[in-house]
Backbone as a chain_set.jsonl record, in Angstrom:
{"seq": "MNPKFDPFSILSQYPRRHPIRLAFLLQLKIIEYISRINFDKYALPQKTIPNLLSIPDADYLSTAVTPIQMQYLLTGLEITENLEGSVVVEIGCYRGATTQVIAKHTNRKVIAIDPYIGYGGGKEDFQEFREKTKMQSNIIHKPCSSGEAAKNWEYENVSFIFIDAVHDYLNTSFDIQTWLPKLMHGGILALHDTDQLCFAGTRKAVFELKNQLSLFAHIDNLVLFKK", "coords": {"N": [[9.28, -16.332, -5.276], [12.301, -14.971, -5.174], [14.626, -12.939, -5.699], [18.103, -13.219, -6.012], [20.078, -11.748, -7.027], [21.004, -8.877, -8.964], [19.89, -8.705, -12.142], [20.644, -6.84, -14.095], [23.116, -5.948, -13.211], [24.659, -8.208, -13.534], [24.95, -8.449, -16.328], [26.282, -6.099, -16.899], [28.566, -6.218, -15.393], [30.089, -8.534, -15.887], [32.214, -9.93, -18.437], [31.505, -10.97, -21.87], [31.946, -13.78, -22.255], [32.202, -14.804, -19.738], [31.843, -17.257, -17.151], [29.821, -16.845, -15.168], [28.141, -14.957, -16.336], [27.338, -16.397, -18.623], [26.014, -18.537, -17.406], [23.912, -17.176, -16.219], [22.531, -16.208, -18.512], [21.772, -18.62, -19.659], [20.052, -19.629, -17.686], [18.105, -17.646, -17.86], [17.093, -18.063, -20.472], [15.981, -20.61, -20.194], [13.96, -20.192, -18.258], [12.363, -18.35, -19.633], [11.523, -19.926, -21.769], [10.025, -21.93, -20.454], [8.076, -20.265, -19.413], [6.761, -19.412, -21.726], [5.645, -21.813, -22.604], [3.805, -22.275, -20.573], [2.146, -20.118, -20.757], [-0.669, -19.508, -20.895], [-1.513, -20.374, -18.408], [-0.688, -18.463, -16.699], [-2.394, -16.364, -16.763], [-4.091, -13.568, -15.536], [-7.289, -12.659, -14.122], [-9.482, -10.529, -15.99], [-10.115, -7.166, -15.072], [-11.962, -4.37, -14.876], [-12.341, -0.764, -14.518], [-14.853, 1.47, -13.594], [-15.885, 4.785, -14.656], [-13.508, 6.194, -15.521], [-10.737, 8.506, -15.632], [-10.454, 11.198, -18.021], [-9.052, 10.65, -21.308], [-5.718, 11.485, -21.475], [-3.766, 14.099, -23.058], [-0.983, 13.15, -24.962], [2.182, 12.077, -26.294], [1.621, 9.612, -28.038], [2.866, 8.186, -30.004], [5.387, 7.843, -29.176], [5.491, 6.011, -27.195], [4.678, 2.763, -25.882], [2.513, 2.582, -24.331], [-0.937, 2.679, -24.339], [-3.772, 4.885, -25.084], [-6.034, 4.101, -23.449], [-4.757, 2.553, -21.526], [-3.228, 4.535, -20.365], [-5.242, 6.008, -19.17], [-6.007, 4.24, -17.137], [-3.637, 4.113, -15.659], [-3.528, 6.754, -14.714], [-5.822, 6.81, -13.176], [-5.162, 5.01, -11.141], [-3.044, 6.48, -10.137], [-4.374, 8.74, -9.194], [-5.921, 7.817, -7.0], [-4.012, 7.452, -5.119], [-3.069, 9.876, -4.442], [-3.587, 11.108, -2.04], [-1.917, 9.965, -0.207], [0.188, 10.977, 1.947], [3.459, 12.521, 2.107], [4.918, 11.064, 0.227], [6.338, 9.596, -2.791], [6.33, 9.18, -6.393], [7.301, 6.462, -8.462], [8.852, 5.615, -11.467], [9.94, 2.996, -13.38], [11.927, 2.457, -15.971], [11.788, 4.481, -18.53], [11.957, 5.252, -21.166], [11.149, 7.282, -23.804], [9.989, 9.268, -22.342], [7.273, 9.932, -22.522], [5.187, 8.802, -20.961], [6.187, 9.443, -18.455], [6.022, 12.233, -18.493], [3.215, 12.661, -18.62], [2.345, 11.458, -16.215], [3.688, 13.082, -14.337], [2.438, 15.524, -14.765], [-0.002, 15.086, -13.647], [0.143, 14.84, -10.92], [1.046, 16.076, -7.663], [3.202, 15.136, -6.45], [6.711, 14.235, -6.169], [8.243, 12.773, -8.993], [10.111, 10.062, -9.461], [12.157, 9.155, -11.875], [13.495, 6.379, -13.283], [16.059, 5.27, -15.215], [18.783, 4.086, -16.988], [19.589, 4.491, -19.595], [21.413, 3.093, -21.31], [21.206, 1.206, -23.293], [19.338, -1.895, -23.658], [16.73, -1.215, -24.375], [16.664, 1.543, -24.281], [18.423, 4.273, -25.531], [20.905, 6.813, -26.362], [19.575, 8.662, -28.074], [16.94, 8.282, -27.283], [17.13, 9.163, -24.656], [17.678, 11.87, -25.063], [15.236, 12.678, -26.137], [13.609, 12.122, -23.973], [14.551, 14.034, -22.13], [13.798, 16.373, -23.438], [11.005, 16.16, -23.435], [10.398, 16.222, -20.736], [11.457, 18.475, -19.557], [10.05, 20.712, -18.703], [8.712, 19.972, -16.467], [8.933, 20.35, -13.22], [8.786, 18.61, -11.105], [9.894, 16.199, -11.755], [12.448, 13.9, -11.24], [15.254, 12.637, -12.54], [16.896, 9.549, -12.421], [19.797, 8.352, -13.495], [20.444, 5.451, -13.611], [20.506, 1.906, -12.88], [17.614, -0.044, -11.887], [18.163, -1.552, -9.578], [20.403, -0.192, -8.493], [19.285, 2.308, -7.983], [17.417, 1.659, -6.004], [19.103, 0.725, -4.0], [20.462, 3.01, -3.266], [18.52, 4.671, -2.227], [16.901, 7.693, -1.355], [14.635, 9.053, -0.793], [11.162, 9.753, 0.159], [8.554, 7.528, 1.352], [7.009, 5.345, -1.063], [4.219, 5.767, -3.119], [3.113, 5.105, -5.542], [4.005, 2.985, -8.125], [5.344, 2.381, -11.285], [6.22, -0.097, -13.4], [8.012, -0.638, -16.219], [10.138, -1.82, -17.688], [12.882, -3.874, -18.412], [11.698, -6.641, -20.105], [11.498, -9.503, -19.058], [11.465, -12.574, -17.133], [13.379, -12.699, -14.972], [14.345, -10.058, -14.698], [11.938, -8.581, -14.351], [10.837, -9.792, -12.055], [12.864, -9.231, -10.252], [12.727, -6.402, -10.17], [10.144, -6.098, -9.096], [10.309, -7.352, -6.519], [12.327, -5.88, -5.4], [11.33, -3.293, -5.214], [8.775, -3.459, -4.116], [8.772, -3.639, -1.219], [9.121, -0.958, -0.595], [6.771, 0.249, -1.199], [3.952, 1.933, -0.012], [1.315, 1.051, 2.314], [-1.789, 0.771, 0.794], [-0.841, 1.797, -1.517], [-0.191, 1.776, -5.114], [0.867, -0.628, -7.454], [1.864, -0.759, -10.688], [2.124, -2.517, -13.76], [3.495, -3.003, -16.961], [3.059, -4.458, -20.289], [2.134, -7.128, -19.894], [0.764, -9.203, -21.062], [1.665, -10.365, -23.413], [2.924, -12.853, -25.563], [5.585, -12.784, -26.304], [6.727, -11.628, -24.139], [6.589, -13.451, -22.062], [7.831, -14.184, -19.678], [7.64, -11.908, -18.08], [4.897, -11.902, -17.691], [4.614, -14.207, -16.111], [6.042, -13.423, -13.799], [4.406, -11.349, -12.877], [2.023, -12.724, -12.443], [2.686, -14.217, -10.206], [2.285, -12.498, -8.158], [-0.316, -12.579, -7.371], [-1.311, -13.639, -4.987], [-0.21, -12.042, -3.112], [-0.865, -9.352, -3.291], [-3.694, -7.137, -3.772], [-5.741, -7.353, -6.601], [-6.195, -4.604, -8.501], [-6.822, -3.585, -11.026], [-7.077, -4.919, -14.336], [-6.393, -4.78, -17.605], [-5.91, -5.368, -21.128], [-2.553, -6.025, -21.405], [-1.792, -4.468, -19.221], [-1.469, -4.321, -15.75], [-2.662, -3.543, -12.534], [-1.945, -3.504, -9.141], [-3.052, -3.291, -5.731], [-1.662, -2.44, -2.643]], "CA": [[10.109, -15.42, -6.056], [13.253, -14.362, -4.248], [15.811, -12.637, -6.492], [19.332, -13.193, -5.229], [21.043, -10.887, -7.694], [20.471, -7.886, -9.887], [20.222, -9.141, -13.505], [21.314, -5.759, -14.818], [24.516, -5.893, -12.788], [25.349, -9.36, -14.118], [25.293, -8.15, -17.717], [27.208, -4.968, -16.975], [29.783, -6.479, -14.619], [30.894, -9.65, -16.384], [32.409, -9.95, -19.891], [30.576, -11.803, -22.631], [32.172, -15.223, -22.126], [32.432, -15.165, -18.335], [30.933, -18.338, -16.749], [28.655, -16.347, -14.426], [27.245, -14.341, -17.322], [26.78, -17.461, -19.455], [25.052, -19.274, -16.581], [22.734, -16.312, -16.088], [21.8, -16.19, -19.778], [21.157, -19.938, -19.82], [18.908, -19.647, -16.773], [17.095, -16.754, -18.423], [16.468, -18.721, -21.622], [15.162, -21.729, -19.708], [12.761, -19.647, -17.614], [11.504, -17.761, -20.662], [10.937, -21.044, -22.517], [8.981, -22.502, -19.597], [7.006, -19.266, -19.309], [5.983, -19.445, -22.971], [4.865, -23.054, -22.612], [2.734, -22.151, -19.577], [1.649, -18.752, -20.888], [-2.098, -19.402, -20.561], [-1.696, -20.633, -16.978], [-0.306, -17.27, -15.946], [-3.342, -15.282, -17.062], [-4.889, -13.008, -14.447], [-8.63, -12.277, -14.583], [-9.683, -9.138, -16.39], [-10.839, -6.353, -14.095], [-12.036, -2.996, -15.368], [-12.719, 0.275, -13.563], [-15.798, 2.442, -14.163], [-15.647, 6.224, -14.434], [-12.098, 6.526, -15.67], [-10.398, 9.872, -15.998], [-10.416, 11.423, -19.465], [-7.791, 10.31, -21.966], [-4.85, 12.672, -21.46], [-2.918, 14.376, -24.214], [0.348, 12.56, -24.823], [2.817, 11.652, -27.537], [1.424, 8.165, -28.035], [3.773, 7.577, -30.973], [6.678, 7.653, -28.506], [5.318, 5.082, -26.081], [3.829, 1.599, -26.12], [1.331, 2.739, -23.477], [-2.065, 3.124, -25.146], [-4.612, 5.87, -24.396], [-6.839, 3.524, -22.359], [-3.823, 2.196, -20.461], [-2.874, 5.783, -19.686], [-6.376, 6.325, -18.295], [-5.931, 3.377, -15.956], [-2.501, 4.567, -14.858], [-3.883, 8.0, -14.029], [-6.813, 6.485, -12.151], [-4.381, 4.491, -10.018], [-2.278, 7.604, -9.593], [-5.284, 9.646, -8.484], [-6.378, 7.288, -5.713], [-2.89, 7.466, -4.175], [-2.617, 11.26, -4.274], [-3.747, 11.528, -0.643], [-0.929, 9.302, 0.643], [1.109, 12.092, 2.173], [4.872, 12.242, 2.329], [5.306, 9.968, -0.651], [6.761, 9.922, -4.147], [5.98, 8.253, -7.47], [8.479, 5.875, -9.096], [8.7, 4.987, -12.782], [11.125, 2.211, -13.715], [11.893, 2.333, -17.421], [11.119, 5.728, -18.944], [12.052, 5.335, -22.629], [11.216, 8.643, -24.339], [9.422, 10.23, -21.405], [5.867, 10.276, -22.761], [4.419, 8.442, -19.77], [6.742, 10.243, -17.362], [5.462, 13.579, -18.616], [1.794, 12.635, -18.264], [2.242, 11.183, -14.78], [4.142, 14.261, -13.587], [1.442, 16.587, -14.909], [-1.229, 14.737, -12.927], [0.389, 14.65, -9.49], [1.87, 17.075, -6.985], [4.333, 14.436, -5.857], [7.914, 14.051, -6.972], [8.257, 11.574, -9.831], [11.483, 9.585, -9.596], [12.212, 8.433, -13.148], [14.71, 5.567, -13.231], [16.447, 4.664, -16.494], [20.188, 4.426, -17.237], [19.774, 4.821, -21.015], [22.65, 2.508, -21.847], [20.792, 0.013, -23.998], [18.228, -2.637, -23.066], [15.466, -0.538, -24.636], [16.777, 2.999, -24.259], [19.757, 4.751, -25.85], [21.168, 8.251, -26.272], [18.512, 9.428, -28.734], [15.758, 8.203, -26.423], [17.38, 10.035, -23.51], [17.516, 13.254, -25.515], [13.802, 12.948, -26.248], [13.116, 12.143, -22.593], [14.892, 15.339, -21.546], [12.997, 17.401, -24.099], [9.607, 16.032, -23.007], [10.211, 16.391, -19.291], [12.211, 19.626, -19.052], [9.17, 21.716, -18.115], [8.084, 19.404, -15.267], [9.907, 20.52, -12.138], [8.671, 17.545, -10.104], [10.545, 14.988, -12.249], [13.855, 13.72, -10.886], [15.764, 11.492, -13.292], [18.007, 8.797, -11.857], [20.412, 7.635, -14.616], [21.065, 4.232, -13.105], [19.617, 0.75, -12.932], [16.609, -0.172, -10.832], [18.818, -2.024, -8.368], [21.237, 0.872, -7.941], [18.393, 3.344, -7.446], [16.845, 1.162, -4.75], [20.182, 0.618, -3.015], [20.838, 4.361, -2.833], [17.263, 5.408, -2.105], [17.025, 8.826, -0.434], [13.388, 9.803, -0.792], [10.112, 9.323, 1.061], [7.874, 6.303, 0.963], [6.505, 5.341, -2.436], [2.773, 5.514, -3.158], [2.734, 4.616, -6.869], [5.149, 2.465, -8.883], [5.044, 1.885, -12.628], [7.353, -0.865, -13.92], [7.935, -0.842, -17.669], [11.571, -1.854, -17.973], [13.279, -5.049, -19.189], [10.537, -7.523, -20.053], [11.707, -10.938, -18.909], [11.106, -12.993, -15.778], [14.36, -12.368, -13.945], [14.367, -8.613, -14.489], [10.664, -8.111, -13.8], [10.699, -10.261, -10.673], [13.812, -8.454, -9.445], [12.163, -5.065, -9.965], [8.998, -6.208, -8.188], [10.694, -7.667, -5.149], [13.194, -4.815, -4.904], [10.58, -2.066, -4.951], [7.536, -3.692, -3.376], [8.88, -3.247, 0.194], [9.082, 0.502, -0.461], [5.417, 0.715, -1.505], [3.13, 2.157, 1.172], [-0.002, 0.417, 2.385], [-2.722, 1.573, 0.011], [-0.181, 2.211, -2.749], [-0.481, 1.046, -6.347], [1.953, -1.142, -8.285], [1.395, -0.956, -12.062], [3.113, -3.21, -14.588], [3.129, -2.957, -18.374], [3.454, -5.573, -21.162], [1.881, -8.316, -19.076], [-0.088, -10.18, -21.748], [2.209, -10.701, -24.721], [3.689, -14.094, -25.535], [7.015, -12.474, -26.405], [7.161, -11.22, -22.798], [5.948, -14.445, -21.194], [8.457, -14.157, -18.357], [7.031, -10.814, -17.325], [3.562, -12.346, -17.269], [4.808, -15.145, -15.002], [6.432, -12.654, -12.61], [3.224, -10.612, -12.417], [1.076, -13.727, -11.948], [3.126, -14.656, -8.879], [1.859, -11.504, -7.167], [-1.77, -12.657, -7.167], [-1.635, -13.952, -3.591], [0.473, -11.082, -2.243], [-1.498, -8.043, -3.394], [-5.068, -7.119, -4.278], [-5.837, -6.932, -7.995], [-6.958, -3.363, -8.621], [-7.328, -3.517, -12.398], [-6.329, -5.653, -15.363], [-6.836, -4.714, -18.99], [-4.896, -5.962, -21.984], [-1.165, -5.558, -21.309], [-1.543, -3.608, -18.059], [-2.004, -4.817, -14.483], [-2.453, -2.689, -11.366], [-2.213, -4.115, -7.847], [-3.095, -2.389, -4.585], [-1.032, -3.056, -1.473]], "C": [[11.029, -14.672, -5.106], [14.55, -14.063, -4.994], [17.051, -12.505, -5.621], [20.368, -12.26, -5.841], [20.311, -9.931, -8.614], [20.852, -8.303, -11.304], [20.992, -8.089, -14.292], [22.799, -5.715, -14.474], [25.316, -7.062, -13.351], [25.837, -9.029, -15.521], [26.31, -7.023, -17.834], [28.548, -5.262, -16.314], [30.693, -7.512, -15.26], [31.025, -9.614, -17.906], [31.59, -11.05, -20.552], [30.746, -13.291, -22.384], [32.454, -15.661, -20.683], [31.413, -16.225, -17.909], [29.684, -17.855, -16.014], [27.642, -15.722, -15.377], [26.569, -15.402, -18.183], [25.737, -18.266, -18.686], [23.766, -18.476, -16.397], [21.891, -16.34, -17.357], [21.119, -17.527, -20.045], [19.922, -20.057, -18.934], [17.767, -18.804, -17.32], [16.358, -17.417, -19.576], [15.552, -19.853, -21.184], [13.863, -21.219, -19.093], [11.814, -19.044, -18.644], [10.82, -18.846, -21.484], [9.794, -21.675, -21.726], [7.796, -21.549, -19.49], [6.142, -19.248, -20.564], [5.106, -20.682, -23.042], [3.64, -22.933, -21.706], [2.037, -20.795, -19.629], [0.201, -18.613, -20.439], [-2.358, -19.61, -19.07], [-1.424, -19.39, -16.132], [-1.231, -16.086, -16.205], [-4.079, -14.848, -15.797], [-6.272, -12.647, -14.973], [-8.679, -10.811, -14.989], [-10.473, -8.41, -15.301], [-10.801, -4.903, -14.556], [-12.498, -2.052, -14.261], [-13.714, 1.212, -14.229], [-15.335, 3.875, -13.904], [-14.165, 6.588, -14.448], [-11.917, 8.016, -15.924], [-10.344, 9.995, -17.517], [-9.055, 11.024, -20.029], [-6.905, 11.554, -22.022], [-4.138, 12.874, -22.794], [-1.534, 13.801, -23.951], [0.889, 12.247, -26.207], [2.754, 10.131, -27.598], [2.268, 7.449, -29.084], [5.134, 7.272, -30.35], [6.585, 6.724, -27.308], [4.449, 3.914, -26.507], [2.594, 1.627, -25.231], [0.208, 3.343, -24.312], [-2.888, 4.166, -24.386], [-5.428, 5.277, -23.245], [-5.937, 3.064, -21.214], [-3.404, 3.428, -19.669], [-3.999, 6.213, -18.745], [-6.31, 5.513, -17.005], [-4.76, 3.776, -15.054], [-2.859, 5.816, -14.063], [-4.943, 7.78, -12.961], [-6.121, 5.912, -10.914], [-3.568, 5.568, -9.34], [-3.161, 8.493, -8.728], [-5.667, 9.116, -7.109], [-5.254, 7.245, -4.676], [-2.4, 8.881, -3.876], [-2.67, 11.705, -2.811], [-2.788, 10.814, 0.311], [0.233, 10.272, 0.849], [2.548, 11.626, 2.408], [5.401, 11.133, 1.458], [5.726, 10.489, -2.017], [6.228, 8.862, -5.109], [7.277, 7.739, -8.086], [8.089, 5.278, -10.442], [10.01, 4.294, -13.124], [11.057, 1.855, -15.194], [11.1, 3.487, -18.012], [11.083, 5.928, -20.45], [12.124, 6.793, -23.073], [10.449, 9.671, -23.507], [7.964, 10.586, -21.59], [5.011, 9.986, -21.534], [4.896, 9.24, -18.557], [6.113, 11.627, -17.335], [4.009, 13.621, -18.166], [1.618, 12.42, -16.767], [2.602, 12.427, -13.971], [3.137, 15.403, -13.648], [0.204, 16.346, -14.051], [-0.992, 14.424, -11.453], [1.219, 15.808, -8.953], [3.113, 16.451, -6.356], [5.57, 14.501, -6.761], [7.776, 12.754, -7.767], [9.717, 11.185, -10.049], [11.535, 8.668, -10.811], [13.55, 7.71, -13.256], [14.961, 4.909, -14.582], [17.885, 5.072, -16.793], [20.477, 4.85, -18.673], [21.123, 4.345, -21.551], [22.334, 1.224, -22.602], [19.635, -0.648, -23.285], [16.916, -1.865, -23.218], [15.53, 0.967, -24.615], [18.205, 3.442, -24.5], [19.853, 6.264, -25.779], [20.06, 9.086, -26.905], [17.236, 9.426, -27.9], [15.917, 9.115, -25.214], [17.21, 11.505, -23.885], [16.042, 13.624, -25.621], [13.153, 12.989, -24.872], [13.362, 13.516, -21.968], [14.032, 16.45, -22.14], [11.552, 17.371, -23.597], [9.401, 16.441, -21.551], [10.837, 17.664, -18.731], [11.339, 20.677, -18.375], [8.501, 21.237, -16.83], [9.09, 19.41, -14.122], [9.852, 19.409, -11.094], [9.275, 16.225, -10.57], [12.017, 14.995, -11.851], [14.352, 12.468, -11.595], [16.957, 10.873, -12.582], [18.621, 7.953, -12.976], [21.173, 6.399, -14.164], [20.067, 3.093, -13.217], [18.628, 0.773, -11.77], [17.251, -0.58, -9.508], [19.663, -0.963, -7.698], [20.382, 1.971, -7.319], [17.806, 2.919, -6.109], [17.894, 1.124, -3.643], [20.538, 1.983, -2.427], [19.623, 5.262, -2.641], [17.363, 6.488, -1.032], [15.733, 9.608, -0.288], [12.383, 9.206, 0.193], [9.584, 7.943, 0.646], [7.295, 6.458, -0.438], [5.024, 4.987, -2.426], [2.3, 4.964, -4.498], [4.0, 4.207, -7.61], [4.657, 1.972, -10.238], [6.305, 1.221, -13.174], [7.124, -1.16, -15.397], [9.365, -0.868, -18.2], [11.913, -3.065, -18.838], [12.226, -6.132, -18.997], [10.933, -9.001, -20.133], [11.495, -11.286, -17.44], [12.097, -12.489, -14.729], [14.406, -10.875, -13.657], [13.081, -8.104, -13.858], [10.498, -8.54, -12.349], [11.67, -9.529, -9.75], [13.254, -7.065, -9.154], [11.007, -5.099, -8.965], [9.457, -6.375, -6.745], [11.646, -6.629, -4.548], [12.39, -3.6, -4.465], [9.31, -2.264, -4.138], [7.649, -3.338, -1.892], [8.819, -1.738, 0.418], [7.687, 1.07, -0.703], [4.588, 0.798, -0.228], [1.874, 1.295, 1.143], [-1.015, 1.332, 1.7], [-2.138, 2.058, -1.301], [-0.514, 1.302, -3.916], [0.818, 0.637, -7.03], [1.384, -1.451, -9.659], [2.511, -1.584, -12.887], [2.608, -3.299, -16.022], [3.649, -4.193, -19.111], [3.309, -6.913, -20.449], [1.149, -9.429, -19.817], [0.378, -10.51, -23.16], [3.084, -11.938, -24.613], [5.188, -13.826, -25.592], [7.592, -12.002, -25.074], [6.553, -12.16, -21.749], [6.539, -14.448, -19.788], [7.917, -13.053, -17.479], [5.651, -11.222, -16.833], [3.668, -13.294, -16.08], [5.145, -14.395, -13.71], [5.248, -11.906, -12.019], [2.197, -11.569, -11.822], [1.422, -14.153, -10.523], [2.774, -13.666, -7.776], [0.412, -11.692, -6.726], [-2.164, -12.963, -5.731], [-0.968, -12.998, -2.597], [-0.234, -9.735, -2.182], [-2.917, -8.188, -3.923], [-5.075, -6.615, -5.716], [-6.755, -5.722, -8.088], [-7.58, -3.232, -10.006], [-6.456, -4.37, -13.302], [-7.04, -5.49, -16.698], [-5.702, -5.272, -19.835], [-3.556, -5.247, -21.821], [-0.887, -4.579, -20.173], [-2.234, -4.183, -16.832], [-1.677, -3.813, -13.387], [-2.853, -3.46, -10.117], [-2.268, -3.026, -6.782], [-2.545, -3.11, -3.371], [-1.899, -2.872, -0.236]], "O": [[10.578, -13.836, -4.323], [15.487, -14.858, -4.927], [17.055, -11.779, -4.627], [21.415, -12.01, -5.243], [19.158, -10.15, -8.987], [22.034, -8.262, -11.647], [21.889, -8.419, -15.067], [23.638, -5.472, -15.342], [26.511, -6.929, -13.617], [26.989, -9.292, -15.865], [27.11, -7.0, -18.769], [29.554, -4.629, -16.636], [31.917, -7.396, -15.194], [30.057, -9.303, -18.6], [31.055, -11.937, -19.887], [29.747, -14.006, -22.311], [32.9, -16.785, -20.454], [30.238, -16.117, -18.261], [28.6, -18.401, -16.219], [26.436, -15.931, -15.242], [25.369, -15.32, -18.445], [24.7, -18.635, -19.238], [22.669, -19.034, -16.418], [20.67, -16.481, -17.287], [20.017, -17.568, -20.593], [18.875, -20.527, -19.376], [16.603, -19.201, -17.252], [15.131, -17.342, -19.653], [14.469, -20.033, -21.742], [12.789, -21.751, -19.374], [10.598, -19.208, -18.542], [9.656, -18.697, -21.857], [8.719, -21.924, -22.272], [6.644, -21.983, -19.478], [4.925, -19.087, -20.476], [3.96, -20.614, -23.485], [2.565, -23.433, -22.038], [1.41, -20.375, -18.656], [-0.126, -17.699, -19.682], [-3.327, -19.075, -18.531], [-1.879, -19.287, -14.993], [-0.888, -14.943, -15.902], [-4.627, -15.682, -15.076], [-6.416, -12.356, -16.161], [-8.002, -9.965, -14.405], [-11.382, -8.975, -14.692], [-9.736, -4.287, -14.617], [-12.979, -2.483, -13.213], [-13.45, 1.705, -15.326], [-14.497, 4.127, -13.038], [-13.645, 7.202, -13.516], [-12.837, 8.698, -16.376], [-10.202, 8.993, -18.217], [-8.042, 11.054, -19.329], [-7.318, 12.576, -22.57], [-3.938, 11.928, -23.556], [-0.984, 13.945, -22.859], [0.133, 12.164, -27.175], [3.717, 9.447, -27.253], [2.375, 6.223, -29.054], [5.936, 6.535, -30.923], [7.507, 6.661, -26.495], [3.592, 4.048, -27.38], [1.717, 0.774, -25.37], [0.382, 4.398, -24.922], [-2.722, 4.317, -23.176], [-5.509, 5.882, -22.176], [-6.318, 3.176, -20.049], [-3.246, 3.368, -18.45], [-3.742, 6.721, -17.654], [-6.532, 6.043, -15.916], [-4.885, 3.776, -13.83], [-2.533, 5.923, -12.881], [-4.964, 8.485, -11.952], [-6.447, 6.277, -9.784], [-3.419, 5.573, -8.118], [-2.746, 8.943, -7.66], [-5.731, 9.884, -6.149], [-5.51, 7.026, -3.492], [-1.429, 9.063, -3.142], [-1.901, 12.569, -2.39], [-2.845, 11.04, 1.52], [1.14, 10.364, 0.021], [2.804, 10.503, 2.843], [6.24, 10.344, 1.892], [5.505, 11.651, -2.357], [5.747, 7.805, -4.701], [8.243, 8.489, -8.218], [7.117, 4.53, -10.543], [11.065, 4.928, -13.155], [10.226, 1.049, -15.612], [9.869, 3.468, -17.995], [10.263, 6.694, -20.955], [13.091, 7.478, -22.74], [10.284, 10.816, -23.928], [7.455, 11.46, -20.888], [4.208, 10.82, -21.118], [4.087, 9.661, -17.73], [5.721, 12.125, -16.28], [3.614, 14.514, -17.417], [0.835, 13.118, -16.123], [1.896, 12.781, -13.027], [3.0, 16.165, -12.69], [-0.549, 17.275, -13.759], [-1.84, 13.808, -10.808], [1.987, 16.436, -9.682], [3.962, 17.149, -5.802], [5.473, 14.785, -7.955], [7.252, 11.76, -7.264], [10.463, 11.886, -10.733], [11.024, 7.548, -10.782], [14.605, 8.341, -13.313], [14.166, 4.086, -15.037], [18.19, 6.263, -16.848], [21.492, 5.494, -18.94], [21.869, 5.108, -22.165], [23.105, 0.266, -22.556], [19.013, -0.046, -22.41], [16.087, -1.856, -22.308], [14.529, 1.62, -24.908], [19.109, 3.042, -23.767], [18.986, 6.921, -25.203], [19.648, 10.101, -26.343], [16.537, 10.436, -27.817], [14.962, 9.766, -24.791], [16.661, 12.289, -23.111], [15.638, 14.726, -25.251], [12.253, 13.793, -24.629], [12.466, 14.086, -21.344], [13.592, 17.354, -21.43], [10.947, 18.417, -23.363], [8.34, 16.948, -21.187], [10.749, 17.904, -17.527], [11.834, 21.454, -17.558], [7.799, 22.007, -16.173], [9.988, 18.57, -14.068], [10.769, 19.277, -10.284], [9.181, 15.225, -9.858], [12.736, 15.965, -12.092], [13.916, 11.36, -11.281], [17.899, 11.564, -12.192], [18.036, 6.945, -13.373], [22.392, 6.313, -14.317], [18.917, 3.298, -13.606], [18.794, 1.516, -10.803], [16.929, -0.031, -8.454], [19.65, -0.838, -6.473], [20.714, 2.5, -6.258], [17.708, 3.727, -5.186], [17.606, 1.45, -2.492], [20.871, 2.098, -1.247], [19.693, 6.47, -2.867], [17.851, 6.233, 0.069], [15.727, 10.703, 0.275], [12.698, 8.29, 0.953], [10.097, 7.301, -0.27], [7.116, 7.572, -0.929], [4.622, 4.012, -1.791], [1.203, 4.414, -4.586], [4.95, 4.983, -7.71], [3.674, 1.236, -10.322], [7.325, 1.878, -13.386], [6.17, -1.841, -15.772], [9.75, -0.056, -19.041], [11.3, -3.265, -19.887], [11.9, -6.497, -17.867], [10.723, -9.656, -21.153], [11.36, -10.396, -16.601], [11.695, -11.918, -13.715], [14.496, -10.47, -12.499], [13.12, -7.29, -12.936], [10.069, -7.75, -11.509], [11.339, -9.239, -8.6], [13.305, -6.603, -8.014], [10.905, -4.234, -8.095], [9.041, -5.628, -5.86], [11.755, -6.516, -3.327], [12.719, -2.953, -3.47], [8.82, -1.313, -3.529], [6.701, -2.781, -1.34], [8.496, -1.292, 1.519], [7.447, 2.249, -0.44], [4.531, -0.158, 0.545], [1.428, 0.865, 0.079], [-1.084, 2.525, 1.996], [-2.841, 2.659, -2.113], [-1.047, 0.207, -3.739], [1.744, 1.437, -7.169], [0.515, -2.312, -9.788], [3.683, -1.238, -12.74], [1.447, -3.627, -16.267], [4.55, -4.883, -18.635], [4.238, -7.72, -20.41], [0.935, -10.5, -19.25], [-0.428, -10.893, -24.008], [3.888, -12.062, -23.689], [5.974, -14.562, -24.995], [8.81, -11.977, -24.9], [6.074, -11.726, -20.702], [5.825, -14.69, -18.815], [7.753, -13.233, -16.273], [5.277, -10.927, -15.698], [2.884, -13.189, -15.137], [4.594, -14.7, -12.652], [5.1, -11.834, -10.799], [1.571, -11.258, -10.809], [0.525, -14.42, -9.722], [2.946, -13.963, -6.594], [-0.037, -11.023, -5.795], [-3.252, -12.581, -5.3], [-1.143, -13.134, -1.386], [-0.209, -9.058, -1.155], [-3.291, -9.233, -4.456], [-4.488, -5.576, -6.018], [-7.946, -5.808, -7.789], [-8.731, -2.817, -10.14], [-5.257, -4.524, -13.069], [-8.144, -5.997, -16.895], [-4.644, -5.613, -19.306], [-3.435, -4.045, -22.06], [0.156, -3.926, -20.169], [-3.425, -4.492, -16.861], [-0.562, -3.296, -13.315], [-3.955, -4.003, -10.035], [-1.626, -1.983, -6.904], [-2.914, -4.252, -3.097], [-1.532, -3.325, 0.848]]}, "num_chains": 1, "name": "protein.A"}
């Protein structure tokens, strides 16, 4: 997996009928089709964690993250709290429910990356994000794409990354390979929507990490790796 381009930039840079854009969309459709055919082959083993933190209060109607998934995220967050001089990164924030919970459970800065220009998040979602997160002083919102945020990175090392953005192979693999080098040794990489057939490409991208990182936890639709 070696992304040569930022999928988000392709869609934003080239007009609808441009050959580069059309070639990208064709490649995307082919990979997603192959991923659906091989969906079962990309299954990671289930791995649970005992003694989880309590289920946190959250607006679960405004997020696809379930209460038990939130417990696992916070457990991964907790074990990285002692990695000094680091920040937390969330890629894809939607309405800020998960952002808010994460920020409440860490003393680190939480860099929330989401441009809110479509692809799962619009103006109304951004307004709700701002309302949910306005009381958390450790949240820094970056209104840009994942690739742009990484290119212009100005913060410390990253100890915890949660990717819940565009759910296809090219976007997920780009996010992984763009941000993984910034993850500290001992850090956690969490990825959402990993076990749904409609997001088969995301499952394939996550499966390709199995020989690069240690599987920390895997429950339905959520995978956490430790670097």
